[in-house]
C-alpha positions in Angstrom: 0.0 0.0 0.0 2.8 2.4 0.8 4.3 1.8 -2.6 0.9 2.5 -4.3 0.5 5.7 -2.4 4.0 6.8 -3.4 3.7 6.0 -7.1 1.9 9.2 -8.3 4.4 11.5 -6.7 7.3 9.3 -7.7 6.1 9.4 -11.3 5.8 13.3 -11.2 9.4 13.5 -9.8 10.7 11.4 -12.7 8.6 13.3 -15.3 9.7 16.7 -13.9 13.3 15.6 -14.0 13.0 14.4 -17.6 11.2 17.5 -18.7 13.9 19.8 -17.6 17.1 17.8 -18.1 17.0 17.9 -21.9 17.0 21.8 -22.3 19.6 22.0 -19.6 21.9 19.5 -21.3 21.3 21.2 -24.7 22.4 24.5 -23.2 25.4 22.8 -21.6 26.6 21.7 -25.0 26.7 25.4 -26.1 29.1 26.3 -23.3 32.4 25.5 -25.2 31.1 27.5 -28.3 30.0 30.7 -26.5 33.2 31.8 -24.9 32.8 35.5 -24.3 32.0 36.5 -20.8 28.6 38.2 -21.5 27.4 35.1 -23.4 28.7 32.7 -20.7 26.7 34.8 -18.0 23.5 34.7 -20.0 24.0 31.0 -20.6 24.5 30.3 -16.9 21.5 32.5 -16.0 19.4 30.4 -18.4 20.6 27.2 -16.9 20.0 28.4 -13.4 16.5 29.3 -14.5 15.9 25.7 -15.7 17.2 24.3 -12.4 15.0 26.7 -10.4 11.9 25.6 -12.5 12.8 21.9 -11.7 13.0 22.7 -8.0 9.6 24.6 -8.2 8.0 21.7 -9.9 9.2 19.4 -7.1 7.7 21.8 -4.7 4.3 21.5 -6.3 4.0 17.8 -5.8 5.5 17.9 -2.4 2.8 20.3 -1.3 -0.2 18.9 -3.1 0.4 15.2 -3.3 3.0 14.8 -0.6 1.0 17.3 1.7 4.3 18.5 3.1 4.2 21.8 5.0 7.6 23.5 5.7 7.7 26.0 8.4 10.7 28.4 8.2 12.0 30.8 10.8 15.0 33.1 10.4 16.4 35.2 7.5 15.9 33.2 4.3 18.8 34.9 2.4 20.7 38.1 1.7 20.1 37.8 -2.0 20.4 35.5 -5.0 23.6 37.2 -6.1 25.5 36.8 -2.8 27.9 33.8 -2.6 27.7 31.9 0.7 28.4 28.6 2.5 25.4 26.7 3.7 25.6 24.0 6.4 22.9 21.8 7.9 22.4 18.8 10.1 21.4 15.7 8.1 18.3 13.7 9.0 17.0 12.1 5.8 17.2 12.1 2.0 14.1 14.3 2.3 16.5 17.1 3.5 17.8 17.9 0.0 14.4 18.6 -1.6 13.3 20.6 1.5 16.4 22.8 1.4 16.3 23.2 -2.3 12.6 24.4 -2.0 13.4 26.8 0.9 16.2 28.5 -0.8 15.0 28.4 -4.4 15.5 31.8 -6.0 16.5 33.2 -2.6 20.0 32.0 -2.7 22.2 31.0 -5.7 21.5 27.4 -6.5 22.8 25.1 -3.8 25.8 23.2 -5.1 27.4 20.2 -3.3 30.9 18.9 -3.6 30.4 15.5 -5.3 32.6 12.5 -5.7 33.9 12.2 -9.2 32.2 8.8 -9.6 28.7 10.4 -9.2 29.0 12.0 -12.6 28.0 8.6 -14.1 24.7 8.6 -12.1 22.0 8.5 -14.8 20.5 11.9 -15.7 21.3 13.5 -12.4 25.1 13.2 -12.7 25.0 14.8 -16.1 22.8 17.6 -14.9 25.2 18.3 -11.9 28.1 18.4 -14.4 26.1 20.8 -16.6 25.4 23.1 -13.6 29.1 23.2 -12.7 28.8 21.3 -9.4 32.4 20.8 -8.2 33.4 17.2 -8.7 36.3 16.0 -6.6 38.4 13.0 -5.9 39.4 12.5 -2.3 42.1 10.0 -1.2 41.7 8.2 2.0 44.1 8.6 4.9 45.3 5.0 4.4 46.0 5.8 0.7 47.9 9.0 1.6 50.0 7.1 4.1 51.1 4.7 1.3 51.5 7.6 -1.2 52.6 10.7 0.7 53.5 12.4 -2.6 49.7 12.7 -3.3 49.1 14.9 -0.4 47.6 18.2 -1.4 46.4 16.7 -4.7 42.8 16.6 -3.6 42.7 20.3 -2.8 44.4 21.2 -6.0 41.9 19.1 -8.0 39.0 20.7 -6.2 40.3 24.2 -6.8 40.6 23.5 -10.5 36.9 22.3 -10.4 35.9 25.5 -8.6 37.7 27.7 -11.0 34.7 27.6 -13.4 32.7 29.2 -10.6 34.9 32.3 -10.2 32.8 35.4 -10.4 29.6 33.4 -10.4 27.2 33.6 -7.4 27.4 30.3 -5.6 25.9 28.7 -2.5 28.2 25.9 -1.5 26.3 23.3 0.6 27.7 20.8 3.2 26.1 18.3 5.4 28.6 18.6 8.2 27.9 15.3 9.8 28.8 13.6 6.5 26.0 11.1 6.9 22.3 10.8 8.0 21.6 10.7 11.6 20.6 7.4 13.4 20.6 6.4 16.9 23.0 3.5 16.0 25.5 5.9 14.5 25.2 8.2 17.5 26.1 5.3 19.8 29.0 4.1 17.7 30.5 7.6 17.6 29.8 8.3 21.3 28.4 11.5 20.2 28.2 14.1 23.0 25.0 15.6 21.3 21.4 14.5 21.9 20.1 14.9 18.4 23.3 15.1 16.3 26.3 13.2 15.1 29.8 14.6 15.6 30.5 17.3 13.0 33.3 16.5 10.4 35.4 19.6 10.3 37.6 18.4 7.5 34.9 18.6 4.7 33.9 22.1 5.7 37.5 23.3 6.0 38.1 21.7 2.5 35.2 23.9 1.1 36.7 27.0 2.7 40.1 26.2 1.5 38.8 25.9 -2.1 36.4 28.8 -2.2 36.6 30.7 1.0 37.7 34.1 -0.6 34.5 34.1 -2.6 32.1 33.3 0.2 30.6 36.3 2.0 28.7 34.5 4.8 27.5 31.3 6.5 23.9 30.2 6.4 23.5 27.8 9.4 20.3 25.6 8.9 18.7 23.3 11.5 16.3 20.7 10.1 13.6 19.0 12.4 10.8 16.6 11.6 8.3 16.8 14.4 6.7 13.4 13.4 10.1 11.6 13.3 12.8 11.1 10.7 11.2 10.1 7.4 12.3 7.9 4.6 12.1 9.3 1.1 9.2 7.0 0.3 7.4 8.6 3.2 7.6 11.9 1.4 6.3 10.4 -1.9 3.4 8.7 0.0 2.3 12.0 1.7 3.5 10.9 5.2 5.8 13.9 5.9 3.3 16.5 7.0 5.5 18.9 9.0 9.1 20.1 8.6 10.6 22.7 10.8 13.5 24.8 9.3 15.5 27.2 11.5 18.0 29.5 9.8 20.9 31.5 11.4 23.0 33.9 9.4 26.5 34.0 10.5 29.9 35.4 9.5 32.8 33.3 8.4 35.8 34.2 10.7 38.4 35.9 8.6 41.1 34.0 10.4 39.8 30.8 8.8 40.4 32.0 5.2 43.5 31.0 3.3 44.7 28.5 6.0 46.0 25.0 5.7 43.7 22.7 7.7 45.7 19.5 7.0 49.1 21.1 7.8 48.4 23.6 10.5 47.6 21.9 13.8 46.8 25.1 15.7 44.3 26.2 13.0 42.8 22.7 12.9 42.1 22.7 16.7 40.7 26.3 16.5 38.4 25.4 13.6 37.2 22.2 15.3 36.5 24.1 18.5 34.5 26.8 16.6 32.5 24.1 14.7 31.8 22.2 18.0 30.3 25.4 19.4 28.0 25.8 16.5 26.9 22.2 16.8 26.2 22.5 20.6 23.9 25.5 19.8 22.2 23.4 17.0 21.7 20.5 19.4 20.1 22.9 21.9 17.8 24.2 19.2 16.7 20.7 18.2 16.0 19.9 21.8 13.7 22.9 22.1 12.0 21.9 18.8 11.5 18.4 20.1 10.0 19.6 23.4 7.6 22.0 21.5 6.5 19.1 19.3 5.7 16.9 22.3 4.0 19.6 24.3 
């Protein structure tokens, strides 16, 4: 029964994606041919408009078929032309569609740092490539211990990928926990937080290393599902009725820009302490939201 209830919304998601991916990819093929800066800006604006239309289409089926109501508190954005870093806790795969809807046309389109292998994901991988999502290849710690000459290569590769976004308004997005929350993961990590996993400072510092000089602020998002963490199929089946979104606008400390997270131990400890303070405040916010939902 759950599958049958999810089927109409799932079909609309697929059809909406197929509707907009073809004009997007067609414009992407023009990018190597239109090399002047004014034409590139117009092309990027048109492609951004297509992505915004796709997000808006998803919002329609989420509201009307999914019956999902998103309540937002806090400043939505400073403007669609201001580059920024966006961070959030990670509860469910539903988070991505919720956040895209909240910030659509209010921030530059959210862009994620993606593993290079994801470019081969059918349709979505090509669309992310067309929209200049930064694809990166990160070596594991074990690999770097065996090949120390590769240290720094990850950051250099990512900076080359970000070079295409120079001068373009961007909203770089990062799920700081690195994975979706679960009670089992919380126990395994011995997380000191009631509603969060430990934050992974390395990924966030990596984004700042690559694009910090272009980012004008930090948008700190807290996501809460009063009826419990949903699965994606729950959204499609209309079982995600309420989503609470809290937004805090923050500044990125200037002393964090242009620093070497991997090689500077003092900076690494300072950055981790700053992030842990943000996470403690987010945990308290989630506790207040949980108590309000249970009242």
